[in-house]
C-alpha positions in Angstrom: -161.2 -23.0 -52.7 -160.5 -19.4 -53.6 -158.2 -18.0 -56.2 -155.2 -18.1 -53.8 -155.8 -21.8 -53.3 -156.0 -22.4 -57.1 -152.6 -20.8 -57.6 -151.1 -23.1 -55.0 -152.3 -26.2 -56.8 -149.3 -27.4 -58.8 -149.3 -29.7 -61.7 -147.5 -32.2 -59.5 -150.3 -32.1 -57.0 -152.9 -32.5 -59.8 -151.0 -35.5 -61.1 -150.9 -37.1 -57.6 -154.7 -36.7 -57.4 -155.1 -38.1 -60.9 -153.0 -41.1 -60.1 -155.2 -42.0 -57.1 -158.4 -42.0 -59.3 -159.8 -45.4 -60.2 -160.3 -46.4 -63.8 -163.1 -44.6 -65.5 -163.0 -41.6 -63.2 -162.2 -39.0 -65.8 -165.5 -39.9 -67.6 -167.4 -39.9 -64.3 -166.1 -36.5 -63.4 -166.9 -35.1 -66.9 -170.4 -36.6 -66.8 -171.2 -35.3 -63.3 -170.0 -31.8 -64.1 -171.5 -31.8 -67.6 -168.1 -31.0 -69.2 -166.0 -33.0 -71.7 -163.3 -35.5 -70.7 -160.9 -33.3 -72.6 -161.7 -30.5 -70.2 -161.1 -32.7 -67.2 -157.8 -33.9 -68.8 -156.8 -30.2 -69.3 -157.5 -29.5 -65.7 -155.2 -32.3 -64.5 -152.5 -31.2 -66.9 -152.7 -27.6 -65.6 -154.0 -26.2 -68.8 -157.4 -25.3 -67.5 -157.5 -23.5 -64.2 -161.0 -22.1 -64.4 -162.6 -25.4 -63.5 -160.0 -26.8 -61.2 -162.1 -26.4 -58.0 -165.0 -28.3 -59.4 -162.9 -31.1 -60.9 -160.8 -31.5 -57.8 -163.8 -31.6 -55.5 -165.4 -34.3 -57.6 -162.1 -36.2 -57.9 -161.5 -36.2 -54.2 -165.0 -37.4 -53.6 -164.5 -40.3 -56.0 -161.2 -41.2 -54.3 -162.8 -41.3 -50.9 -165.7 -43.4 -52.2 -163.2 -45.8 -53.7 -161.3 -46.1 -50.5 -164.4 -46.7 -48.5 -165.6 -49.4 -51.0 -162.2 -51.1 -50.9 -162.2 -51.0 -47.1 -165.7 -52.5 -46.9 -164.8 -55.2 -49.4 -161.6 -56.0 -47.3 -163.8 -56.3 -44.2 -166.2 -58.6 -45.9 -163.3 -60.8 -47.1 -162.0 -61.0 -43.5 -165.4 -62.3 -42.4 -165.2 -65.3 -44.8 
């Protein structure tokens, strides 16, 4: 994402991404990026735009991993 993309990311979109994150993701994002949970929270509230690209990239990865895990679990349950 470049600066133009950053300016297009609204607080509403950030809240949508945040709502899709599984429990504990804020800590996971902070740990993986070596930043504080407060910084991650500030990104999602729109108060920190400097790290939005990194935080969003990690958040989207976590969401995709969670979807995949849930799908695999659902498939296993179907096989029971």
